A tleap script that builds the chain and sets N, CA, C and O, in Angstrom:
source leaprc.protein.ff14SB
mol = sequence {
  NMET ASP ARG TYR ASN ASN GLY GLY ARG LYS
  ASN MET THR LEU ALA THR PHE GLU ALA SER
  THR LYS ALA LEU ARG PRO PHE TRP GLY ARG
  CYS MET GLU ILE GLY GLN GLN THR ALA GLU
  GLU PRO PRO GLY GLU THR PHE ALA TRP LEU
  ARG GLU PRO GLY MET ALA ALA GLU ARG ASP
  MET TYR ALA ALA THR GLY GLY VAL ASN THR
  HIE LYS GLY ALA ILE PHE ILE LEU GLY VAL
  ILE CYS GLY ALA LEU GLY ARG LEU TRP ARG
  PRO GLU ALA PRO CYS ARG ASP VAL ASN VAL
  ILE THR ARG VAL CYS ALA ASP MET THR ARG
  SER ALA MET ASP ALA ASP PHE ALA ALA PRO
  ARG PRO ASN GLY ARG ARG SER CYS CYS THR
  ALA ALA ILE THR ARG CARG
}
set mol.1.N position { -23.424 -252.418 -70.109 }
set mol.1.CA position { -22.257 -252.514 -69.275 }
set mol.1.C position { -22.275 -253.868 -68.582 }
set mol.1.O position { -23.318 -254.341 -68.131 }
set mol.2.N position { -21.108 -254.477 -68.508 }
set mol.2.CA position { -20.953 -255.716 -67.770 }
set mol.2.C position { -19.553 -255.748 -67.161 }
set mol.2.O position { -18.835 -254.749 -67.204 }
set mol.3.N position { -19.169 -256.871 -66.602 }
set mol.3.CA position { -17.866 -256.897 -65.929 }
set mol.3.C position { -16.699 -256.801 -66.900 }
set mol.3.O position { -15.563 -256.590 -66.474 }
set mol.4.N position { -16.953 -256.951 -68.196 }
set mol.4.CA position { -15.884 -256.888 -69.185 }
set mol.4.C position { -15.847 -255.574 -69.953 }
set mol.4.O position { -14.837 -255.254 -70.578 }
set mol.5.N position { -16.941 -254.806 -69.914 }
set mol.5.CA position { -17.041 -253.640 -70.773 }
set mol.5.C position { -17.898 -252.576 -70.096 }
set mol.5.O position { -18.994 -252.872 -69.619 }
set mol.6.N position { -17.409 -251.350 -70.052 }
set mol.6.CA position { -18.148 -250.241 -69.456 }
set mol.6.C position { -19.107 -249.597 -70.444 }
set mol.6.O position { -19.843 -248.682 -70.076 }
set mol.7.N position { -19.115 -250.047 -71.667 }
set mol.7.CA position { -19.964 -249.424 -72.671 }
set mol.7.C position { -19.554 -247.979 -72.864 }
set mol.7.O position { -18.363 -247.671 -72.910 }
set mol.8.N position { -20.515 -247.101 -72.975 }
set mol.8.CA position { -20.238 -245.683 -73.175 }
set mol.8.C position { -19.953 -244.933 -71.889 }
set mol.8.O position { -19.645 -243.742 -71.927 }
set mol.9.N position { -20.046 -245.595 -70.770 }
set mol.9.CA position { -19.856 -244.943 -69.467 }
set mol.9.C position { -18.415 -245.106 -68.996 }
set mol.9.O position { -18.057 -246.137 -68.426 }
set mol.10.N position { -17.605 -244.106 -69.230 }
set mol.10.CA position { -16.185 -244.188 -68.864 }
set mol.10.C position { -15.974 -244.153 -67.345 }
set mol.10.O position { -15.015 -244.729 -66.831 }
set mol.11.N position { -16.884 -243.469 -66.632 }
set mol.11.CA position { -16.686 -243.326 -65.190 }
set mol.11.C position { -17.392 -244.405 -64.368 }
set mol.11.O position { -17.208 -244.471 -63.152 }
set mol.12.N position { -18.192 -245.247 -65.011 }
set mol.12.CA position { -18.911 -246.299 -64.286 }
set mol.12.C position { -18.298 -247.654 -64.594 }
set mol.12.O position { -17.986 -247.983 -65.739 }
set mol.13.N position { -18.140 -248.419 -63.539 }
set mol.13.CA position { -17.618 -249.768 -63.678 }
set mol.13.C position { -18.486 -250.699 -62.854 }
set mol.13.O position { -19.330 -250.253 -62.077 }
set mol.14.N position { -18.279 -251.968 -63.024 }
set mol.14.CA position { -18.993 -252.928 -62.194 }
set mol.14.C position { -18.693 -252.653 -60.718 }
set mol.14.O position { -19.574 -252.787 -59.870 }
set mol.15.N position { -17.469 -252.274 -60.417 }
set mol.15.CA position { -17.088 -251.986 -59.027 }
set mol.15.C position { -17.861 -250.792 -58.463 }
set mol.15.O position { -18.260 -250.815 -57.299 }
set mol.16.N position { -18.077 -249.747 -59.274 }
set mol.16.CA position { -18.830 -248.596 -58.750 }
set mol.16.C position { -20.284 -248.977 -58.512 }
set mol.16.O position { -20.889 -248.519 -57.543 }
set mol.17.N position { -20.857 -249.808 -59.381 }
set mol.17.CA position { -22.235 -250.256 -59.175 }
set mol.17.C position { -22.350 -251.137 -57.933 }
set mol.17.O position { -23.308 -251.016 -57.170 }
set mol.18.N position { -21.389 -252.010 -57.735 }
set mol.18.CA position { -21.420 -252.867 -56.546 }
set mol.18.C position { -21.261 -252.040 -55.274 }
set mol.18.O position { -21.955 -252.281 -54.286 }
set mol.19.N position { -20.355 -251.070 -55.293 }
set mol.19.CA position { -20.149 -250.215 -54.119 }
set mol.19.C position { -21.405 -249.405 -53.817 }
set mol.19.O position { -21.804 -249.270 -52.661 }
set mol.20.N position { -22.021 -248.873 -54.860 }
set mol.20.CA position { -23.237 -248.091 -54.688 }
set mol.20.C position { -24.368 -248.957 -54.146 }
set mol.20.O position { -25.077 -248.555 -53.224 }
set mol.21.N position { -24.533 -250.136 -54.714 }
set mol.21.CA position { -25.586 -251.049 -54.264 }
set mol.21.C position { -25.423 -251.385 -52.793 }
set mol.21.O position { -26.401 -251.395 -52.046 }
set mol.22.N position { -24.217 -251.654 -52.379 }
set mol.22.CA position { -23.947 -251.973 -50.970 }
set mol.22.C position { -24.246 -250.768 -50.074 }
set mol.22.O position { -24.823 -250.923 -48.997 }
set mol.23.N position { -23.861 -249.582 -50.510 }
set mol.23.CA position { -24.083 -248.375 -49.711 }
set mol.23.C position { -25.580 -248.062 -49.568 }
set mol.23.O position { -26.008 -247.518 -48.551 }
set mol.24.N position { -26.361 -248.404 -50.579 }
set mol.24.CA position { -27.788 -248.068 -50.574 }
set mol.24.C position { -28.658 -249.106 -49.870 }
set mol.24.O position { -29.826 -248.838 -49.588 }
set mol.25.N position { -28.122 -250.253 -49.589 }
set mol.25.CA position { -28.926 -251.338 -49.019 }
set mol.25.C position { -29.777 -250.915 -47.818 }
set mol.25.O position { -30.954 -251.274 -47.785 }
set mol.26.N position { -29.263 -250.182 -46.837 }
set mol.26.CA position { -30.094 -249.811 -45.680 }
set mol.26.C position { -31.224 -248.831 -46.009 }
set mol.26.O position { -32.217 -248.754 -45.286 }
set mol.27.N position { -31.068 -248.101 -47.080 }
set mol.27.CA position { -32.029 -247.068 -47.449 }
set mol.27.C position { -33.415 -247.632 -47.730 }
set mol.27.O position { -34.409 -247.034 -47.318 }
set mol.28.N position { -33.506 -248.746 -48.407 }
set mol.28.CA position { -34.797 -249.292 -48.822 }
set mol.28.C position { -35.660 -249.658 -47.615 }
set mol.28.O position { -36.856 -249.365 -47.596 }
set mol.29.N position { -35.064 -250.293 -46.614 }
set mol.29.CA position { -35.811 -250.625 -45.400 }
set mol.29.C position { -36.282 -249.379 -44.669 }
set mol.29.O position { -37.387 -249.349 -44.125 }
set mol.30.N position { -35.444 -248.357 -44.657 }
set mol.30.CA position { -35.826 -247.098 -44.004 }
set mol.30.C position { -37.033 -246.479 -44.707 }
set mol.30.O position { -37.920 -245.939 -44.046 }
set mol.31.N position { -37.078 -246.549 -46.010 }
set mol.31.CA position { -38.225 -246.012 -46.753 }
set mol.31.C position { -39.498 -246.790 -46.422 }
set mol.31.O position { -40.568 -246.197 -46.283 }
set mol.32.N position { -39.390 -248.091 -46.297 }
set mol.32.CA position { -40.548 -248.901 -45.890 }
set mol.32.C position { -41.028 -248.467 -44.504 }
set mol.32.O position { -42.228 -248.307 -44.281 }
set mol.33.N position { -40.089 -248.278 -43.579 }
set mol.33.CA position { -40.442 -247.847 -42.221 }
set mol.33.C position { -41.159 -246.502 -42.242 }
set mol.33.O position { -42.159 -246.318 -41.549 }
set mol.34.N position { -40.652 -245.567 -43.032 }
set mol.34.CA position { -41.290 -244.250 -43.132 }
set mol.34.C position { -42.713 -244.403 -43.651 }
set mol.34.O position { -43.633 -243.761 -43.143 }
set mol.35.N position { -42.899 -245.248 -44.658 }
set mol.35.CA position { -44.245 -245.491 -45.170 }
set mol.35.C position { -45.174 -246.046 -44.105 }
set mol.35.O position { -46.332 -245.639 -44.012 }
set mol.36.N position { -44.673 -246.969 -43.306 }
set mol.36.CA position { -45.477 -247.542 -42.232 }
set mol.36.C position { -45.803 -246.492 -41.178 }
set mol.36.O position { -46.936 -246.411 -40.703 }
set mol.37.N position { -44.806 -245.687 -40.813 }
set mol.37.CA position { -44.988 -244.691 -39.755 }
set mol.37.C position { -45.914 -243.555 -40.173 }
set mol.37.O position { -46.525 -242.913 -39.318 }
set mol.38.N position { -46.025 -243.300 -41.460 }
set mol.38.CA position { -46.846 -242.187 -41.946 }
set mol.38.C position { -48.103 -242.663 -42.677 }
set mol.38.O position { -48.762 -241.873 -43.353 }
set mol.39.N position { -48.432 -243.923 -42.546 }
set mol.39.CA position { -49.551 -244.512 -43.293 }
set mol.39.C position { -50.885 -243.844 -43.006 }
set mol.39.O position { -51.769 -243.836 -43.863 }
set mol.40.N position { -51.041 -243.288 -41.824 }
set mol.40.CA position { -52.313 -242.635 -41.479 }
set mol.40.C position { -52.315 -241.154 -41.824 }
set mol.40.O position { -53.338 -240.485 -41.676 }
set mol.41.N position { -51.195 -240.642 -42.277 }
set mol.41.CA position { -51.074 -239.234 -42.687 }
set mol.41.C position { -51.456 -239.111 -44.162 }
set mol.41.O position { -51.550 -240.124 -44.856 }
set mol.42.N position { -51.677 -237.896 -44.652 }
set mol.42.CA position { -51.908 -237.726 -46.090 }
set mol.42.C position { -50.709 -238.262 -46.883 }
set mol.42.O position { -49.578 -238.178 -46.404 }
set mol.43.N position { -50.928 -238.806 -48.074 }
set mol.43.CA position { -49.839 -239.414 -48.843 }
set mol.43.C position { -48.637 -238.496 -49.067 }
set mol.43.O position { -47.496 -238.957 -49.049 }
set mol.44.N position { -48.881 -237.212 -49.276 }
set mol.44.CA position { -47.775 -236.275 -49.487 }
set mol.44.C position { -46.835 -236.184 -48.297 }
set mol.44.O position { -45.661 -235.851 -48.460 }
set mol.45.N position { -47.333 -236.475 -47.106 }
set mol.45.CA position { -46.475 -236.466 -45.917 }
set mol.45.C position { -45.423 -237.566 -45.991 }
set mol.45.O position { -44.272 -237.361 -45.606 }
set mol.46.N position { -45.822 -238.726 -46.485 }
set mol.46.CA position { -44.843 -239.808 -46.643 }
set mol.46.C position { -43.736 -239.353 -47.577 }
set mol.46.O position { -42.554 -239.533 -47.286 }
set mol.47.N position { -44.121 -238.763 -48.699 }
set mol.47.CA position { -43.127 -238.289 -49.659 }
set mol.47.C position { -42.204 -237.248 -49.017 }
set mol.47.O position { -40.991 -237.281 -49.224 }
set mol.48.N position { -42.772 -236.335 -48.247 }
set mol.48.CA position { -41.955 -235.310 -47.580 }
set mol.48.C position { -40.960 -235.947 -46.615 }
set mol.48.O position { -39.810 -235.515 -46.538 }
set mol.49.N position { -41.387 -236.962 -45.885 }
set mol.49.CA position { -40.500 -237.633 -44.933 }
set mol.49.C position { -39.417 -238.450 -45.635 }
set mol.49.O position { -38.379 -238.731 -45.036 }
set mol.50.N position { -39.634 -238.832 -46.871 }
set mol.50.CA position { -38.632 -239.591 -47.625 }
set mol.50.C position { -37.493 -238.711 -48.131 }
set mol.50.O position { -36.436 -239.223 -48.502 }
set mol.51.N position { -37.690 -237.419 -48.152 }
set mol.51.CA position { -36.702 -236.500 -48.731 }
set mol.51.C position { -35.336 -236.578 -48.048 }
set mol.51.O position { -34.319 -236.758 -48.718 }
set mol.52.N position { -35.307 -236.446 -46.743 }
set mol.52.CA position { -34.016 -236.430 -46.038 }
set mol.52.C position { -33.269 -237.765 -46.179 }
set mol.52.O position { -32.078 -237.752 -46.493 }
set mol.53.N position { -33.915 -238.900 -45.961 }
set mol.53.CA position { -33.190 -240.156 -46.188 }
set mol.53.C position { -32.750 -240.318 -47.645 }
set mol.53.O position { -31.705 -240.910 -47.916 }
set mol.54.N position { -33.541 -239.796 -48.578 }
set mol.54.CA position { -33.147 -239.863 -49.986 }
set mol.54.C position { -31.889 -239.058 -50.260 }
set mol.54.O position { -31.009 -239.501 -50.998 }
set mol.55.N position { -31.805 -237.872 -49.666 }
set mol.55.CA position { -30.597 -237.049 -49.844 }
set mol.55.C position { -29.397 -237.719 -49.166 }
set mol.55.O position { -28.281 -237.662 -49.684 }
set mol.56.N position { -29.622 -238.349 -48.019 }
set mol.56.CA position { -28.539 -239.072 -47.340 }
set mol.56.C position { -28.087 -240.261 -48.189 }
set mol.56.O position { -26.890 -240.533 -48.284 }
set mol.57.N position { -29.032 -240.968 -48.802 }
set mol.57.CA position { -28.682 -242.096 -49.669 }
set mol.57.C position { -27.846 -241.615 -50.859 }
set mol.57.O position { -26.885 -242.271 -51.263 }
set mol.58.N position { -28.224 -240.468 -51.407 }
set mol.58.CA position { -27.456 -239.912 -52.520 }
set mol.58.C position { -26.025 -239.590 -52.082 }
set mol.58.O position { -25.072 -239.887 -52.803 }
set mol.59.N position { -25.878 -238.987 -50.912 }
set mol.59.CA position { -24.531 -238.694 -50.389 }
set mol.59.C position { -23.745 -239.983 -50.193 }
set mol.59.O position { -22.564 -240.048 -50.533 }
set mol.60.N position { -24.398 -241.016 -49.644 }
set mol.60.CA position { -23.724 -242.301 -49.430 }
set mol.60.C position { -23.302 -242.922 -50.760 }
set mol.60.O position { -22.217 -243.495 -50.865 }
set mol.61.N position { -24.162 -242.809 -51.776 }
set mol.61.CA position { -23.826 -243.337 -53.096 }
set mol.61.C position { -22.585 -242.641 -53.644 }
set mol.61.O position { -21.647 -243.296 -54.099 }
set mol.62.N position { -22.587 -241.307 -53.598 }
set mol.62.CA position { -21.436 -240.569 -54.117 }
set mol.62.C position { -20.164 -240.878 -53.330 }
set mol.62.O position { -19.085 -240.978 -53.914 }
set mol.63.N position { -20.280 -241.029 -52.022 }
set mol.63.CA position { -19.111 -241.370 -51.212 }
set mol.63.C position { -18.577 -242.751 -51.580 }
set mol.63.O position { -17.365 -242.951 -51.660 }
set mol.64.N position { -19.470 -243.690 -51.801 }
set mol.64.CA position { -19.061 -245.063 -52.114 }
set mol.64.C position { -18.459 -245.199 -53.505 }
set mol.64.O position { -17.655 -246.097 -53.755 }
set mol.65.N position { -18.852 -244.299 -54.416 }
set mol.65.CA position { -18.417 -244.428 -55.815 }
set mol.65.C position { -17.375 -243.393 -56.219 }
set mol.65.O position { -16.984 -243.331 -57.385 }
set mol.66.N position { -16.932 -242.594 -55.285 }
set mol.66.CA position { -15.978 -241.546 -55.635 }
set mol.66.C position { -16.595 -240.465 -56.501 }
set mol.66.O position { -15.916 -239.877 -57.343 }
set mol.67.N position { -17.885 -240.198 -56.298 }
set mol.67.CA position { -18.554 -239.125 -57.018 }
set mol.67.C position { -19.286 -239.545 -58.275 }
set mol.67.O position { -19.763 -238.690 -59.020 }
set mol.68.N position { -19.387 -240.833 -58.528 }
set mol.68.CA position { -20.066 -241.314 -59.735 }
set mol.68.C position { -21.549 -241.540 -59.438 }
set mol.68.O position { -21.907 -242.159 -58.436 }
set mol.69.N position { -22.403 -241.029 -60.324 }
set mol.69.CA position { -23.851 -241.204 -60.186 }
set mol.69.C position { -24.251 -242.538 -60.814 }
set mol.69.O position { -24.451 -242.626 -62.025 }
set mol.70.N position { -24.364 -243.560 -59.991 }
set mol.70.CA position { -24.750 -244.872 -60.485 }
set mol.70.C position { -26.235 -245.149 -60.295 }
set mol.70.O position { -26.825 -245.891 -61.080 }
set mol.71.N position { -26.850 -244.570 -59.273 }
set mol.71.CA position { -28.216 -244.949 -58.916 }
set mol.71.C position { -29.108 -243.779 -58.495 }
set mol.71.O position { -30.089 -244.000 -57.786 }
set mol.72.N position { -28.809 -242.563 -58.899 }
set mol.72.CA position { -29.590 -241.421 -58.427 }
set mol.72.C position { -31.071 -241.570 -58.782 }
set mol.72.O position { -31.929 -241.330 -57.932 }
set mol.73.N position { -31.381 -241.951 -59.988 }
set mol.73.CA position { -32.778 -242.154 -60.376 }
set mol.73.C position { -33.426 -243.276 -59.591 }
set mol.73.O position { -34.589 -243.174 -59.202 }
set mol.74.N position { -32.686 -244.343 -59.356 }
set mol.74.CA position { -33.216 -245.472 -58.586 }
set mol.74.C position { -33.487 -245.066 -57.142 }
set mol.74.O position { -34.453 -245.531 -56.538 }
set mol.75.N position { -32.650 -244.213 -56.592 }
set mol.75.CA position { -32.875 -243.747 -55.221 }
set mol.75.C position { -34.241 -243.079 -55.144 }
set mol.75.O position { -35.003 -243.324 -54.208 }
set mol.76.N position { -34.548 -242.247 -56.111 }
set mol.76.CA position { -35.837 -241.552 -56.101 }
set mol.76.C position { -36.992 -242.525 -56.280 }
set mol.76.O position { -37.865 -242.615 -55.417 }
set mol.77.N position { -37.006 -243.249 -57.385 }
set mol.77.CA position { -38.189 -244.042 -57.706 }
set mol.77.C position { -38.345 -245.236 -56.770 }
set mol.77.O position { -39.459 -245.539 -56.344 }
set mol.78.N position { -37.258 -245.912 -56.446 }
set mol.78.CA position { -37.383 -247.056 -55.534 }
set mol.78.C position { -37.683 -246.595 -54.113 }
set mol.78.O position { -38.355 -247.300 -53.359 }
set mol.79.N position { -37.188 -245.414 -53.744 }
set mol.79.CA position { -37.551 -244.859 -52.439 }
set mol.79.C position { -39.040 -244.592 -52.342 }
set mol.79.O position { -39.665 -244.890 -51.324 }
set mol.80.N position { -39.615 -244.027 -53.405 }
set mol.80.CA position { -41.055 -243.768 -53.431 }
set mol.80.C position { -41.824 -245.095 -53.390 }
set mol.80.O position { -42.791 -245.232 -52.640 }
set mol.81.N position { -41.396 -246.061 -54.191 }
set mol.81.CA position { -42.080 -247.360 -54.195 }
set mol.81.C position { -42.011 -248.020 -52.825 }
set mol.81.O position { -43.016 -248.543 -52.343 }
set mol.82.N position { -40.843 -248.005 -52.192 }
set mol.82.CA position { -40.716 -248.607 -50.851 }
set mol.82.C position { -41.580 -247.856 -49.833 }
set mol.82.O position { -42.171 -248.475 -48.948 }
set mol.83.N position { -41.656 -246.537 -49.953 }
set mol.83.CA position { -42.542 -245.768 -49.077 }
set mol.83.C position { -43.992 -246.150 -49.280 }
set mol.83.O position { -44.744 -246.282 -48.314 }
set mol.84.N position { -44.395 -246.329 -50.536 }
set mol.84.CA position { -45.769 -246.751 -50.842 }
set mol.84.C position { -46.039 -248.142 -50.285 }
set mol.84.O position { -47.097 -248.390 -49.707 }
set mol.85.N position { -45.089 -249.040 -50.458 }
set mol.85.CA position { -45.253 -250.389 -49.918 }
set mol.85.C position { -45.386 -250.356 -48.400 }
set mol.85.O position { -46.162 -251.118 -47.824 }
set mol.86.N position { -44.634 -249.479 -47.757 }
set mol.86.CA position { -44.764 -249.320 -46.309 }
set mol.86.C position { -46.148 -248.827 -45.919 }
set mol.86.O position { -46.734 -249.314 -44.953 }
set mol.87.N position { -46.672 -247.863 -46.668 }
set mol.87.CA position { -48.024 -247.353 -46.389 }
set mol.87.C position { -49.064 -248.458 -46.537 }
set mol.87.O position { -50.055 -248.481 -45.806 }
set mol.88.N position { -48.847 -249.351 -47.456 }
set mol.88.CA position { -49.813 -250.410 -47.754 }
set mol.88.C position { -49.597 -251.688 -46.938 }
set mol.88.O position { -50.444 -252.582 -46.946 }
set mol.89.N position { -48.480 -251.773 -46.243 }
set mol.89.CA position { -48.100 -253.022 -45.586 }
set mol.89.C position { -49.096 -253.456 -44.514 }
set mol.89.O position { -49.451 -252.692 -43.616 }
set mol.90.N position { -49.524 -254.682 -44.639 }
set mol.90.CA position { -50.334 -255.364 -43.630 }
set mol.90.C position { -49.758 -256.762 -43.516 }
set mol.90.O position { -49.785 -257.506 -44.496 }
set mol.91.N position { -49.237 -257.150 -42.359 }
set mol.91.CA position { -48.593 -258.471 -42.249 }
set mol.91.C position { -49.494 -259.620 -42.713 }
set mol.91.O position { -49.024 -260.600 -43.291 }
set mol.92.N position { -50.762 -259.481 -42.457 }
set mol.92.CA position { -51.689 -260.556 -42.833 }
set mol.92.C position { -52.026 -260.542 -44.320 }
set mol.92.O position { -52.498 -261.547 -44.854 }
set mol.93.N position { -51.793 -259.425 -44.991 }
set mol.93.CA position { -52.136 -259.325 -46.414 }
set mol.93.C position { -51.291 -258.256 -47.095 }
set mol.93.O position { -51.803 -257.179 -47.397 }
set mol.94.N position { -50.005 -258.525 -47.347 }
set mol.94.CA position { -49.181 -257.530 -48.033 }
set mol.94.C position { -49.724 -257.248 -49.435 }
set mol.94.O position { -50.186 -258.153 -50.130 }
set mol.95.N position { -49.660 -255.994 -49.831 }
set mol.95.CA position { -50.178 -255.595 -51.141 }
set mol.95.C position { -49.216 -256.056 -52.234 }
set mol.95.O position { -48.016 -255.785 -52.188 }
set mol.96.N position { -49.766 -256.746 -53.199 }
set mol.96.CA position { -48.975 -257.185 -54.351 }
set mol.96.C position { -49.582 -256.690 -55.661 }
set mol.96.O position { -49.178 -257.120 -56.741 }
set mol.97.N position { -50.545 -255.794 -55.559 }
set mol.97.CA position { -51.249 -255.279 -56.732 }
set mol.97.C position { -50.510 -254.051 -57.263 }
set mol.97.O position { -50.521 -252.989 -56.640 }
set mol.98.N position { -49.873 -254.207 -58.413 }
set mol.98.CA position { -49.064 -253.125 -58.967 }
set mol.98.C position { -49.891 -251.868 -59.233 }
set mol.98.O position { -49.372 -250.757 -59.127 }
set mol.99.N position { -51.156 -252.027 -59.574 }
set mol.99.CA position { -52.003 -250.857 -59.823 }
set mol.99.C position { -52.243 -250.064 -58.543 }
set mol.99.O position { -52.240 -248.833 -58.566 }
set mol.100.N position { -52.448 -250.749 -57.445 }
set mol.100.CA position { -52.631 -250.071 -56.154 }
set mol.100.C position { -51.331 -249.400 -55.741 }
set mol.100.O position { -51.341 -248.254 -55.291 }
set mol.101.N position { -50.221 -250.096 -55.886 }
set mol.101.CA position { -48.914 -249.547 -55.498 }
set mol.101.C position { -48.600 -248.286 -56.297 }
set mol.101.O position { -48.177 -247.281 -55.726 }
set mol.102.N position { -48.803 -248.330 -57.608 }
set mol.102.CA position { -48.501 -247.147 -58.422 }
set mol.102.C position { -49.471 -246.009 -58.144 }
set mol.102.O position { -49.091 -244.842 -58.243 }
set mol.103.N position { -50.725 -246.324 -57.796 }
set mol.103.CA position { -51.669 -245.262 -57.429 }
set mol.103.C position { -51.200 -244.563 -56.163 }
set mol.103.O position { -51.275 -243.337 -56.070 }
set mol.104.N position { -50.714 -245.328 -55.182 }
set mol.104.CA position { -50.214 -244.717 -53.945 }
set mol.104.C position { -48.966 -243.888 -54.243 }
set mol.104.O position { -48.799 -242.809 -53.676 }
set mol.105.N position { -48.093 -244.370 -55.117 }
set mol.105.CA position { -46.918 -243.580 -55.516 }
set mol.105.C position { -47.354 -242.252 -56.125 }
set mol.105.O position { -46.790 -241.206 -55.806 }
set mol.106.N position { -48.346 -242.292 -56.992 }
set mol.106.CA position { -48.852 -241.067 -57.622 }
set mol.106.C position { -49.458 -240.143 -56.578 }
set mol.106.O position { -49.228 -238.934 -56.612 }
set mol.107.N position { -50.230 -240.699 -55.652 }
set mol.107.CA position { -50.837 -239.886 -54.591 }
set mol.107.C position { -49.759 -239.222 -53.735 }
set mol.107.O position { -49.895 -238.065 -53.337 }
set mol.108.N position { -48.685 -239.966 -53.456 }
set mol.108.CA position { -47.607 -239.438 -52.612 }
set mol.108.C position { -46.867 -238.281 -53.279 }
set mol.108.O position { -46.452 -237.341 -52.602 }
set mol.109.N position { -46.703 -238.343 -54.578 }
set mol.109.CA position { -45.867 -237.365 -55.281 }
set mol.109.C position { -46.647 -236.256 -55.982 }
set mol.109.O position { -46.049 -235.295 -56.465 }
set mol.110.N position { -47.963 -236.374 -56.043 }
set mol.110.CA position { -48.781 -235.441 -56.840 }
set mol.110.C position { -48.530 -233.970 -56.491 }
set mol.110.O position { -48.262 -233.171 -57.389 }
set mol.111.N position { -48.610 -233.602 -55.238 }
set mol.111.CA position { -48.459 -232.186 -54.858 }
set mol.111.C position { -47.078 -231.656 -55.203 }
set mol.111.O position { -46.943 -230.540 -55.705 }
set mol.112.N position { -46.055 -232.453 -54.934 }
set mol.112.CA position { -44.692 -232.013 -55.228 }
set mol.112.C position { -44.486 -231.865 -56.737 }
set mol.112.O position { -43.839 -230.919 -57.185 }
set mol.113.N position { -45.025 -232.781 -57.504 }
set mol.113.CA position { -44.879 -232.699 -58.960 }
set mol.113.C position { -45.655 -231.503 -59.516 }
set mol.113.O position { -45.158 -230.784 -60.383 }
set mol.114.N position { -46.864 -231.296 -59.017 }
set mol.114.CA position { -47.644 -230.143 -59.467 }
set mol.114.C position { -46.900 -228.843 -59.183 }
set mol.114.O position { -46.855 -227.948 -60.027 }
set mol.115.N position { -46.321 -228.743 -57.994 }
set mol.115.CA position { -45.576 -227.533 -57.627 }
set mol.115.C position { -44.343 -227.370 -58.510 }
set mol.115.O position { -44.023 -226.261 -58.939 }
set mol.116.N position { -43.653 -228.477 -58.778 }
set mol.116.CA position { -42.455 -228.405 -59.609 }
set mol.116.C position { -42.798 -227.979 -61.034 }
set mol.116.O position { -42.117 -227.130 -61.609 }
set mol.117.N position { -43.841 -228.559 -61.602 }
set mol.117.CA position { -44.217 -228.213 -62.962 }
set mol.117.C position { -44.756 -226.792 -63.066 }
set mol.117.O position { -44.651 -226.175 -64.126 }
set mol.118.N position { -45.330 -226.262 -61.995 }
set mol.118.CA position { -45.877 -224.909 -62.014 }
set mol.118.C position { -44.804 -223.847 -61.805 }
set mol.118.O position { -45.016 -222.676 -62.119 }
set mol.119.N position { -43.665 -224.249 -61.282 }
set mol.119.CA position { -42.599 -223.277 -60.973 }
set mol.119.C position { -42.046 -222.666 -62.254 }
set mol.119.O position { -41.844 -223.364 -63.248 }
set mol.120.N position { -41.802 -221.354 -62.225 }
set mol.120.CA position { -41.219 -220.711 -63.410 }
set mol.120.C position { -39.796 -221.205 -63.642 }
set mol.120.O position { -39.057 -221.473 -62.695 }
set mol.121.N position { -39.438 -221.316 -64.872 }
set mol.121.CA position { -38.094 -221.730 -65.258 }
set mol.121.C position { -37.261 -220.486 -65.540 }
set mol.121.O position { -37.808 -219.449 -65.915 }
set mol.122.N position { -35.944 -220.577 -65.366 }
set mol.122.CA position { -35.097 -219.395 -65.603 }
set mol.122.C position { -35.262 -218.807 -66.998 }
set mol.122.O position { -35.149 -217.593 -67.165 }
set mol.123.N position { -35.526 -219.636 -68.001 }
set mol.123.CA position { -35.651 -219.130 -69.366 }
set mol.123.C position { -37.081 -218.699 -69.700 }
set mol.123.O position { -37.366 -218.298 -70.828 }
set mol.124.N position { -37.986 -218.786 -68.703 }
set mol.124.CA position { -39.361 -218.378 -68.912 }
set mol.124.C position { -40.236 -219.423 -69.581 }
set mol.124.O position { -41.441 -219.220 -69.734 }
set mol.125.N position { -39.652 -220.519 -69.974 }
set mol.125.CA position { -40.411 -221.591 -70.628 }
set mol.125.C position { -40.849 -222.629 -69.607 }
set mol.125.O position { -40.276 -222.758 -68.525 }
set mol.126.N position { -41.879 -223.358 -69.988 }
set mol.126.CA position { -42.268 -224.498 -69.170 }
set mol.126.C position { -41.297 -225.632 -69.464 }
set mol.126.O position { -40.672 -225.670 -70.525 }
set mol.127.N position { -41.177 -226.550 -68.519 }
set mol.127.CA position { -40.306 -227.695 -68.769 }
set mol.127.C position { -40.914 -228.537 -69.885 }
set mol.127.O position { -42.111 -228.445 -70.155 }
set mol.128.N position { -40.092 -229.352 -70.528 }
set mol.128.CA position { -40.606 -230.202 -71.606 }
set mol.128.C position { -41.640 -231.170 -71.051 }
set mol.128.O position { -42.602 -231.505 -71.742 }
set mol.129.N position { -41.461 -231.619 -69.830 }
set mol.129.CA position { -42.438 -232.526 -69.217 }
set mol.129.C position { -43.761 -231.805 -69.001 }
set mol.129.O position { -44.822 -232.373 -69.262 }
set mol.130.N position { -43.714 -230.568 -68.531 }
set mol.130.CA position { -44.934 -229.801 -68.306 }
set mol.130.C position { -45.656 -229.574 -69.623 }
set mol.130.O position { -46.878 -229.708 -69.694 }
set mol.131.N position { -44.920 -229.238 -70.652 }
set mol.131.CA position { -45.544 -228.999 -71.952 }
set mol.131.C position { -46.208 -230.274 -72.463 }
set mol.131.O position { -47.307 -230.211 -73.014 }
set mol.132.N position { -45.581 -231.401 -72.297 }
set mol.132.CA position { -46.155 -232.672 -72.766 }
set mol.132.C position { -47.425 -233.001 -71.985 }
set mol.132.O position { -48.401 -233.479 -72.563 }
set mol.133.N position { -47.420 -232.753 -70.692 }
set mol.133.CA position { -48.573 -233.078 -69.866 }
set mol.133.C position { -49.742 -232.168 -70.216 }
set mol.133.O position { -50.879 -232.634 -70.276 }
set mol.134.N position { -49.491 -230.884 -70.447 }
set mol.134.CA position { -50.578 -229.954 -70.689 }
set mol.134.C position { -51.139 -230.104 -72.097 }
set mol.134.O position { -52.223 -229.586 -72.366 }
set mol.135.N position { -50.454 -230.784 -72.998 }
set mol.135.CA position { -50.964 -231.009 -74.347 }
set mol.135.C position { -52.021 -232.088 -74.385 }
set mol.135.O position { -52.757 -232.176 -75.368 }
set mol.136.N position { -52.130 -232.904 -73.367 }
set mol.136.CA position { -53.070 -234.041 -73.384 }
set mol.136.C position { -54.495 -233.596 -73.400 }
set mol.136.O position { -55.402 -234.429 -73.414 }
savepdb mol mol.pdb
quit
């Protein structure tokens, strides 16, 4: 997709992406703040505190785009990354090690992911992600 062509996405345009991006701008700083404020708590606490601002960001995105999902996945993953960066932030030595950052992201989300994958599905089957993980 570009400014001349929407590709296969009939409901997404450059304008919806720009509106969504503008609406989400304050969210990233808030996630960093939450990471800083919860840095001494267990990692899962940071993730729990990110939930409400993440849901608010999603509402803001939908309001800005007239109901189009332009960045829902980005809200989740970038929110977690910003929270991890906040947990790791030290003015004298900001963390730039991607391996450390992703480890903190994993630590933050581990309990929630384990609970989600363990939850029964309406059809009685495990999710495809759970099945792939348990095959390893």
